[in-house]
N, C-alpha and C positions, 0 to 999 in steps of 0.2 A: 297230668289231670287240670295243675294249677291255671294251663295257658286257657281251660276252658271254663273255669269257674270264677277265675278273678278276674278283675278289670272290667267288670260290666259298669257302664255309664247311663246315667238317667240326666237326660237334658231334654229342654221345652218340643224338640220334635217326638218325645212318645205322648205328650200331652197332643201336639196336632195329629196323630195318628187315633188317638183315644175319640177325640173331637169328630173326625172322618168316618169312623167306624159307628158313630152313635149317629152321624147325620144319613148316613146311608140305612140303618137298620130305620131309623123312622122314614124313610122315602120308601124302602122295600114294605113296611105296614100300609103306609097310604096306597100304593100301587095294589096292594093286595086286595084291597077294600073292593076295587074298580076293574078286576081283571080276573081271565078265566085260571082253574086251578093249574092247568098245565103250564099257562105263561108266568103263573107264579113259582112253579118249580123249576123252570128255566133260568128266572131270575137269582134263584136261592142258588144253584148250582154256578153259577156264573159270579154268585157273591164270594165264592168258596177259592175261585182264582184270584179275586181282588184283594182279597185279606190275605190270601199268599204273597201276592206282591209287597202288601204294607208289612207284611212279617220280614221277608226279604231286606226290605229298606231298612227296618229296626236291627236285624243282624248288622247289615252292615254298618252301620253309625253308632249304634249301640253297645254292639258286643266285643269281646277283645278282639275281635277282627280289627275294628278301628284303632285300638289301643297299640297291637304290633304291627299295625301298619306304618306307621313313624319311625320303627326300628329294622323292618325286613323289606325290602321293595317286594317279593313274591306274595306278602301276604297283601300290599297293598293292589296288585293286581288281582286278585281273589275278590278285594272290595269293589274295584272297578267294573267287574264282570257281574257283581250281583247288582249292582247300581244301573250300569248300561243294558244290561241284556236280560237277566232272571226278573227284577223286578218290575221294569217298564212290561216285559212280554205279559208277566200274569196280570197284571192291571189294566193292559188294553183288551186281554181275552176277557176281563172280569165285566167289561160294559158299565161300568158305575155311573155312568152321566147321568140316565135318566134320573134313578134312584136318588144320587145327591139332589140333582133340581128339582125333585117332590120332596125332599125335606124341608123348603122352603114354604112357609104359608102361601095359598092361592093367592090374595093379593100381591105379594111381595114376586111371586115367582111370575105372574102375568107382567107385573110393571117393570122387572128387569127382563123380561123377555122383549116388550116392546123397545125399551129403550135401549137394548143392546142391537136387536136386531133393524128397527124403522128410526132411531134419532140421528139427528144430525151429527151431533156430537162424536156420536160411535163410528162415524165414516172411517175416520184413520184406523179404529181400532178392528174394523172389519175387513177393510183393507191387509193390517197387519195379520190378521187371521188367515187371509185367504194364501198370502205369501207363505206363511210358516207351515200351512197345510198341504201344499204344494209338494210333489211328491218328489220333484228333484231337490227343492230345499230341504226336506227331509234328509234325503240320502245325503248330499253334500255337507250337510250341516254336521249328522251323526259322526261322518268318518273324519271330517274337519275337524272337530272336536277332539277326536279320539287320538289323532297324531298331534295337536297342537300341545296337550296337556303332557306328553311325552317327551316334548323337546325339552333336552336337559335345563334350560335358563326358566324356562316357565316352570318345570314341574318342582325344580328346588324352593321356586321363590311360593308355590303354593303350598308345599311343607312346611316353609318357615313362618307362613301367615295362616293363620286358621279360619281367618275372614274369605281369605281368597282361596282357600282349601274348600271350604263348606260351601259359601255362596256363589263362588265363582266356577271352582272345579267339579264338585259333585253336582251341583242344580244344572249345568250345561251337559253332564253326562246323563241325568236322569231326564231332564225336557228333551233334548234330541231323541231318546231312546224312545220317550212316547211317541214323538212325531214319527219317527221311522217304522215304529212297530206297528201304528194305526194306519200304515200306507198297506201293510201285509195280511195283518191280523183284524177279521171282521169284529166291530166293539159299537155294537147297537146303540143309538141310530145312527153311529157312523159305518159307513161302509167303503172298503178300498174302491177307488176309481181305477187304479194301475190295472194292465192287463197281467195276466199270468206270467207271462215273459218278463216282463219289467220286474216282478216281484223277485221270479229268481233269478235276473239278472242283479238286483240290488244284494239281494244275498249273499249271491258268490262274487260279487264285487266287492261287498263288506270283509269276507271272509278271507279275499286276495290282499287286502289292506292289511287286515291283522295280521297275516302271514308273514309280508314283508317286514310289517312292524317287528315282528316276534324273530325275525331271521337277523334285524338289524341289530337287535338287544342281545341276541345270543352266538350267532354264527358270524357274523359280521364284526361283530366288536371285539377289540384286544383289551379293555378295561371298562372298569364301572363308567356309566356317564353320570352318575348323580353325586352331587358333592356331599348332600344331608346323609347319606349313609356311609359315609367313611369315617371310621373311628366312633362308633356309636357306643356309648358306656355298656358293657354288660353283653356285646353282640359279639361273640368270636367267630362267626362265620363271616367268609372275604366277600366284601360288596359284590366283585366280580362273579363270584360262583351265586350270590344271591340273585343278582340281575339275570343270569340264566336258567335258573330255575323260574324266574319270572317270565322269561321270553316263551319257557316251554308250557307254561301253564296258559298263556295267551295264545298258542299255537294250538295245541288239544283242544281249549275251549271253543275255537274259531270251529273247529269240524265237530264236536260235539253239540253245538246249535244249529248249525247250516244244515246238517242231513235231516234232521227231523222237520225242519221247516219246510225243507223242498220236499220231503215226502207228503206233508200236508198238504201243500201246493198242487201238488201232481193228481192227490186223491180226489180234491176240490173240483181240478177240472174235469177229471174223469167223471165225477157225478155230474156234473151240471151238463157236461157234454153229453153222456148217455152210452158212448162207445169211444174206442183208443183212438178212431181218425178225429173224430169232432172235438175230444180232447186235446188234440196234440194241435189243432188249428186253435182253439183258445190259449195253450199255452203260448202259441206263437202270437197270439192277438190278432191273428187272422178272424173274417166275418165267415161263418160258415152257409154255405151256398145254400138257400131254400129251395123247396120245389117251384113257387113261382119263378124266383131268380134262372132256373135250370130252363123253365120254360121259353123263359123271355130269350135268354142265350141260343137256345134251339132254334126259336123263330127268328133271330137276326140272322144266325148263320146260314138257315133257309132263303131268307131274303137276299144275302150277298150270292148264294150260289145261282137264284133266277134272275139276279141283276146283269144288263149286256155289259 
């Protein structure tokens, strides 16, 4: 029980989350005065997911998970799953962007919007935003970050340096998670532009990379990769056993999040398609043939038959 009740921390991130929640509630209140009741209820439902994502971040960085992650590799893997998968998925599903924008006063909101969207100084910023929100950039960045920080030399350096650990490792996990999952999960006013086929492929591809990373840490390894877990005071678990448990967590969690997301994508394709054939075409990224297209094809076929 001491593992759960002790070693909670209170750092500035708690203050940041408190400010974000307050701003989000302020934005919801302002939107409520100018929206239909059904729209306000939908935003409230979304806010539950958003707050759940913030809670996952707090659990990852302020609970005993963060404390024991410095002693046990498998606990650190749980922390990474929370930061890369659980928290970003819930935050993206919570669609917090519009309420957070409406937390600003009207004049400040309009001035900021014009400056960012129309200002000359912000052209590099807009170009960087377009590149960062590109679906391939998001997919490559997410998986590159995941692999990079599990390379022993970089992992050990991050464990020895808390600035690198928090501001580089964890921040890159979270930001790349937001970028990738926003390509798959609708997050009003943002909408995924990638086809259902690409979304399913990105999920499966990420799962395959997690699978090989887990295999490398567990089945293909003969000793512990990370020096920082060797001879930790008070830890009796062998570092290699610890690493194998961490590899199993990566393996199992990969399937745990992959299957539900694939089911959601398939259901979304069926809902928008109306039938299984159209849904299959949408899933593959094919354009359904309309009645007008069919009539045009039939007319062209008839012309070909009549031509000498």
